[in-house]
N, C-alpha and C positions, 0 to 999 in steps of 0.2 A: 270456705275461705281458701284462696289460692296460696301457694307457697310464698313465704317472705323470708329471705335469708336472715334479716335482722331479728325478726320475731322468733325464728327457730333457734338462733343463738341464745336469745334471752331465756327460752324454755330449757335449753341444755344447761345454761349457767345456773338456773334455779335449782336444778337437780344435783349440782356438783358441790361438794364440801368447800367451804370458804377458804380453808387453809389446812395444810398438812405439814409435817416436819420437812424442812429444807425447801418448801415451796415459797418463793418470794412473790411471784406474780403468776396467776393462772389465766383463765379465760378473760378476754376483754382488751388485749393489747396485740401488737404485731407478733410478739413471741411470748411463750411461757418462759419464766425465769426461775431457775433452780440454783440453790447454793452449791457451789463446787468446793469451796474452802472458805476460810474466814473473809478473804478479800476478793475472791473470784466467783463469777456467776456463769452458769451454763444457759444458753439461749436455745429454745426449741421452737421450730415452726414447721407447718405442713400445709400443702396446697395440692389441688387436683386440677388437671386439665383434661377435658373430654372433647372428642371430635364433635363438631357441629354446635357445641356450646361455647367453647373457648378458642377453638381454632378451626380453620377450613383448609384441608389439604389441597384444595384446588389452587390456592395461591401461597400456602405456607410451606416452603421447601423443608424437607425432613431434617436437614442439618440445622437450620435455624430454629425449627420446632424443638429440637433437643436442647439447644442453647436457652430458649425461652423457658422451657420447663424448669431448668435450674435457676435462671435469673430471677424469676418472680419470687422464688423462695429466698434466695440470697438477699433480695431487696428488703425482706422483712428483718433480716439480721442487721442490715444497714440502718433500718429505721429505728433501731434501739441503740445504735452507735457501736455495734459489736463487730467481731472478726469471725467470719464463717470458717468452719474447720472441716466438717464431715457432712456427707449426704447419704440418705437411703432412698432407693427408687423402686417403686412398684409399678409394673406395666401391665395393662390389660390389652391383649392382642387378638384381633379377629383372625380366624383360621386362614383367611385368604391373603393376609398381609405378606408382601414380598420381603425376603430376608435382607435384600440390599437396602430397602427403605429403613428397616430397623437398624441396620449397621450405620446408616447416615445419621439417624436420630441419636444413636448412642455416641457417635463421634462428636456430634455437636454438643451433647450433654457434657461429655468429658472435657471438651475445649473450654466451656464456661467454668467448670470446676478448676481446671488448670490455671486459668487467669487469676483465680483467687486462692491458689495453693491449697485446694481442698482435695479430699479423698472420698471416693465412693466406697462405703463399708458394708453394704448389704441391701436387701430389698426382697422383691417377690415378682414372679411372672405368672399370669393367669390368662386363660382364654376369656374373651370378652366380646359382646356384640359390637362394640365400638372401640376404637383405639383410645386409650386413656393413660394418663400418667399421674401417679400420686408420689409426691416428693416430700421428704422430711430433711431439713437442714439443721445441723447442730453448730452453734457458735459459742463464743466465750468472750468475756470482758471483765473489767474491774466492776465489782458490785456497786460501788458508790457512783460510778459514771453512767450507769444504765439510764437511758432516757425513755420515759413512759409517756403515754398520752395525757396523763392526769396532772401534769405539773404547771399548766398555764395559769396565769393570774391576771387580774384586771389591769388594763393598760399595757400589757405585753404587746410587742410587735409580732405580726404574723409574716413569715417569710416562706418563699418557695425557692428551690435550688436551680430552677431553669424554666424555659418556656413551657407553657401548658397547651394541651390539646393536640400535640403532634401525633401521638399514637392513634387517637380517635380519627384524625384526618387521614393518617396512613391506612387505617381500616377502610375508610370510605373510598380511598383511591383503589385499594385492592378489590373492593366490591364493584367499583365503577366499570361499566362496559368499555369506557375509554382506555382503561388499563394504563394510565400514564405513569408507569413506574419510574421511567428514566427522567421524567421532568422534575419530580420531587423525591429523590432517593432518600433524603434524610427523614422524611415523614414515613415512608414505607419501612425504613429501617427501625424507626421508633416503635412501630407496631410489631414487626417480625422479629426484631433482635434487640430488645430493651437492655439498657445498661444499668445494673444495680449500683447505687452511689455509695459503695462501701468506704472508700477513702474519705469522702466528705463526711459521711456519718461518723467516722472515727474522730475526725478533726473537730466536729461540732460537739461530740460528747466530751472530749478532752478539754475543750475550751473553757468550760465552766460558765459560759455565757448563754447557754440554751437550756430551757427548763421543760420543754415537751417536744415530742417529735413522732412522726409516723411517715410512711411512704404513701404516695398518691396512686392508689390502685383503682379507685372508684370515682374519681373526680373530686375537686376541692369542695364542691357543695356538700358531698357526703363525708369526705374524710376530715374536713375541718369541723363538721358537726360531731364526729366521733371525739375529737379532742375537747370540744366544748362540753359534751355530755360527761366525759371522764373527769373534766376539771371543774364541773358545775359553773360554767361561764357561758357567755355568748361571744359573738364575734361580728365585727363589721369589716367587709372587704369592699374595695373600690374597683369597679369595672375598668376604669382608666389605668389602673396599676397592674392589671393582669399581663404578664409578659407573653408576647406572641413572637414567633419567628417570622421572617419575611416569607419563607416558603409556605408556612401555614396560611398566611393572609392571601397569598397568590392562589393556593389550592382552593381555599374556601370560596374565593370569588369565582373561580372557574367552575367549581362543582356546586355552586349555589348553597353553600353551608354557612352557618352562623359561627364565626370564630369564638365568640363568647360562650355559646352552648357547648362547643367542643371542649373548651377549657374547663368549664364548670362541671359538666356532666359526663364527659366522654370516657374518662377512666384510662387506666393502663399507662399513665405517664411514667410511673416509678421514679419521679422526682421526690425529693424530701420536702415535707411540710413541717415547719417547726416554729417555735415561739421563743422570744427572748425579752428580758426587761428592757425598757426604753433607753436606759443609760448605756446600752451596748450598741446603739443604732449606728455608730460610726466604726467602733472597734471590730465588730463581728464581720461585716463585709470586707474590711481591710485584712483581717486574718485569713479569710477564705481566699481572697485575691493573692495574698502573699504566698500561701501554701499550695494552692492549686492552679493559680492563674485564671480561675473562673469567677463568676459573678453570682450573687444571690439577690433576690428581688423582694422588696417589702411591699406586701399587697393589702395589709389591713391591720386591725388592732383587736385585742381581746377586750370584751366589755363585761359589765356586771349583769347584763341581761340574759336572755335565753335565745338559742338558735343562731344561725348564721344569716346575717342580713347583708344584702347586696345593694350598694349605692351605684346606680347606673343613671348618670345625668341627674335629672330631678326625681327619678323614681327610686323608691326604697322598698325592697321586698324580701321576705323570708325564703331562703333557698335550701334550708336544712334538709339533708338526706335526699336531695333531688338528683344525685348522681347515679351511676350504673349500679344495679342490684341484680344478683342472680335470682331468677324466678320473678314473680310479680303477681 
C-alpha cells in the first residue's frame, strides 16, 4: 500500500494517549491546544516544506519562499481564531546552497513574522539532500473562544472567507510554458505569497456566531470533509455558490483548466472555512463587512448525513476527501 497522509495520521493518533494534564486538544485539529491558565490557551502547530514536494525554486523566489514557510503555519493559528506569537524554524540545507539565497529566505521569513508581531525564538540547522523548512508556530487566545473542527451541527451554514482556486491556478500559471505571470499577478501571488487570515479569524472567534472553523489548505472537498468527520455530520455544497475571481475564470479559460476542480481540489487557498447557525445568516456577513470591509460567502449547509455532497446542476455526487493529499 502506498503512503496516505490521512491513514498515517490515524495510525499515529491511535498510538497517542487520549489526554494528559493541561492538554485541551491533541491530534486532529489545525493546532494542538494546551491550557496556559484558567482562561487562556496556548496553540501549537507545525508544518514542513520540502523542495520539489511543496515548492519549486525554478519559479519560487527565495524571499517569497521564506514568507510562505511562515504563512502556512500562521494560517493554522488563524484557523482556530488565535493570535500568533512565536515561531521556531528548522532548516535543512544542501551543501551547495548559496548564502545569498538563504539570506533572502530568512529576510522573507522575518518579514511575515513582523507583519503579525511575532518573534523567532529558536530552531535548528542541518545538512540535507534537499532544501527544507520545518516551522513551529505558537499562539494564544481565550480558552472559551477557541474554534475547533468539531462544532458544526445540522442545518448550520457553511462559509468561506474568499474566492477559491486562486492558488491552484497560480501554480498552473507558474508551471505553464507561457509563464504569463504579469497577466494574472493576483493568482501567482496567491500561490507564492499566501496571506493568513489572522484578523478575520479573531473576529469570527470573538463573534460567538461561529461554531467550527479550519483553514483551506487541501481544497474544500477535503477540508470540509474534515469538519464533517470531526462533527459527525455531512454537508451539501452548491457549485453555483462557489466564489471565483474574474482573474481565475480568465486564466482557467486560457490554460484550459476547470475552475470548479481548482476550487474543490486545488488546495493552498488558506482562506477560512467555517460554519454558523442559520439564525446568523445576516448578522455574520454584516459583522465581517463592518470590521474588515471584506465579504464572506455562503456555499452550503451542514446535514445529518455523511460525507460532502456537491450539487452541480442536476448532478449530485460525493466529493469527500478528493482534495490535495501528500503522497497517494
